[in-house]
N, C-alpha and C positions, 0 to 999 in steps of 0.2 A: 523570651527571645529578645537578643539585644538590639537587632536590626528591627527599623520600622516595616511594617507589614503592609504591601500592597492590598492584601485580602487574607482574610482567616475566618475559619469556624471553630467553634468551641462546644464540643460535646453535641454535635448534630446528629439527630436522628431523623430518617426519612424512609416512611413506609409507603408501599403502593398495595393497594387493595385491602380486603378485610377477611377476618375469619381465617379459614384454613387455607385460603388462597392469598393470603397477606405476604408480601415481598419486603423485607427490610433491607433497602437499598443501600442505607448509609446507618452504621450501627455504632453510635456514639463517637463520631470522628471529631478529633481535634487537630487542626494543623495550620500553619501560617505559611504564607508565600512572601518573602522578603521583596520590599522594593528594590527597583532598579537591579532585578534578576531574571533570568529566563529559567523557568521552572517547568519540568514535564509532569503530567498525571499520567500514569500508566497502570496496566492491570489486564488480567484475562477478561474475556467477553461475560458481561454481567457481574463485573467486580464493584461497580457503582462509580466508576471514574467519570463518566459523563453527567451522572446525576450530581455528584459533588461539583463539577463545574457550572451546572445549571443552577444550583444553589447558591454558589459564590457570586454568580452574575445576576442573582434577583431574577432569573429566569423561571425558577421554581420554588416554592416555599418549603420550608422544613417543619416537621412535626414536633421537635424539640430542640432545644441549643440555640446557639447565636451566630449571626453571620454578620462581618463587616468588610466594608470595602474603604480602604484607607482609615479616615477618621469617622466614617460615616456608619451607623447601624442600619442593617439591611433588615433584620427581623422585626416583623409586625409592621412594616410600612403600608400603606393603602397603595392600590394600584396605581393611582396617579403619582404618589410619591415615588413609587419604583420607577415608573416611566421617567420621571425627572432625573433620578439617580443615574440610571442607565444612559439617559441622554447626556449628561453633564461630566460622568466620572469614569465611563466604562467604553472601552472599544471592542469590536467583535471582528473575528476572522472565522467564516465557515468554511467546509469543505466545498459547499456550492458558492460561487462568487457573489450571488445576490446583487448583481449590478443591473440598473434599469435599462434596457435596450435602446431605448430613444435618447438617451443623454450622453454627452461625451464623456471621456475619462474624467476631465476637470470637474465637470457637472457632478458627476457620481461621487467624486472625492469630497467635495463641498456641500452636498445634498444634506447631510445630517445636521451640519452648521446651520444652514439656511432655514431648515424646518424649525430649528429652535431659536431663530431670530439672532443668531450670534453672527458677528463678522469674523471672517478667517483672519489670523495672524498671518500677513503676507510673508513675511520672512521665514516663520516656521514651514508654511506651505512650501516654500522654494526649498528649505532643507530637506524636507520629507520627499519631495519629487525628484530631486536630484539624487539623493541617496538611493532611491529604489530606480532611477535611471529611466524615468518616465517622461521627461521632457518633451521629448518629439512626439509623444503619444497622447498628449492631453486633449488634442483635438478629436481623437479618434472615438468611435462608439465602440461597445463591447464586441459586436460582431466582426469589427476590424482588427481585434486583438486576438493573440494566442492565449492558450489557457493560462500560462504562466504570466503573461502581461496582466490579465484580467485580475489574478489573485495578486498581484502587485498592487493594482488600483484598490483592491478591497483592503490591503494593508495600509496604504497611504489614507483611505477613508477612516479606517480604525484610529490612525495616529494624529490626524490633522488637527483634532479637537483637544490634544494633549491630556488624554484620560488618565486617571490614577493608575489603572490596569487595563492591559488588553488581553482578553481571552481568545484563543485560537482553538478551535474544534476540529481535529483532523485537517489543518491547512493544506496540506499536500496530498489529500487523498484522490483527487481529480487529476493530479499532473503527472507528467513523466519526471523521471529520476533528474534530469537535468534542471527542468523548471523548480522542481520540488527543492533541490539544493539551493537555488538562488532565492527563493522565498525564505528558507530556514536561515540562510546567511544573512539575509536582510534583517529577520527578526532579532538573530543574535547582534547584529551591529546596532539595532535600535536600543538595545539594552545597553551595550557597552560604549556607543559613542554618543547616543542621543538621550540616555538616562531613563529609558522606558522600562516598564514592569510587564513582564509576558508571561502568562500561565497557558500551557498548551497540553490539551488532551491528545494524545497519541497511541497507537498500538505498534509504532514502526521503531525498532530499536536504532535505527539509522539516524531518524528524525531526533529521537530522544539524545543522541550523542552530541547534538549542536548546543544542548543546555547545560546550565551551571548546576542543576540539581533535579533529582527524579524523585517522585512520590509514587510508590508502588500500593495499589489497593488490592485486596483479595477478601470476597464475601463481605464487601461493606465496610471493612476496617483498613486502617493503615497497616500494611505488612513490612514495608521497608523504606528505607530512604537511601539515596544513591547519590554521592558527591562526584561531581565532574563525570557523569556517566559516559561510558563508551558504548559502542554498538555490541561488544561482546559481553561487558558486564550487565547490561540491561536484558540480552537474550538469555544469559545465565540465570539471572534473577527471576524472569518470566518464566523460563522452563521449571524452575524449582517450585513456582506457584502453580503449575499445571497449565500456563497459557498455550 
């Protein structure tokens, strides 16, 4: 591939269980996720999409093959080295917001940097906060924020360290349609205007329509690629796969 990769897997195999109960969640998967692009990973339930993201992000190990994040080899790293890699080079946005209720929005955004002993780039912090419309909410605690505002705080936390890639796992799953659209629009803006790389697992064709590229999995293998997906093309592809 000509474009630099924010993350990639090469001939990756992941098996859960043993013997007759073994499940091959990823079956010799090779795929790259270009830098400065917004990519969706989709597929029917049990297709391997969440497993692929977990292996890409170093949250799970592979049984065979290679995983890279940017210029960094993930495969074979010790637990301590994986922790450092995730801390310094990866951002996460989950379906559950994972904010600490006793901290303000600003403290939650900066928590990861402070735990790593890193000083925030205040100019970049301001850019992210203003892009997300959080300026007036920085002093509020999570219980004082709506679900959409909490997820925007989680997005700011993922971006503030300028990671090589942000992995978003069903980031709109707990949001209403309006709040979900706001979060997806920001993730798209973070790619187009802030130069971020985002890889998102989703089952929602509308969410996938915000991305530049879609990767469809079925039975642990890459089944299709969709360029500039729309809700209709995603729904059609998922229907073909039996989703």
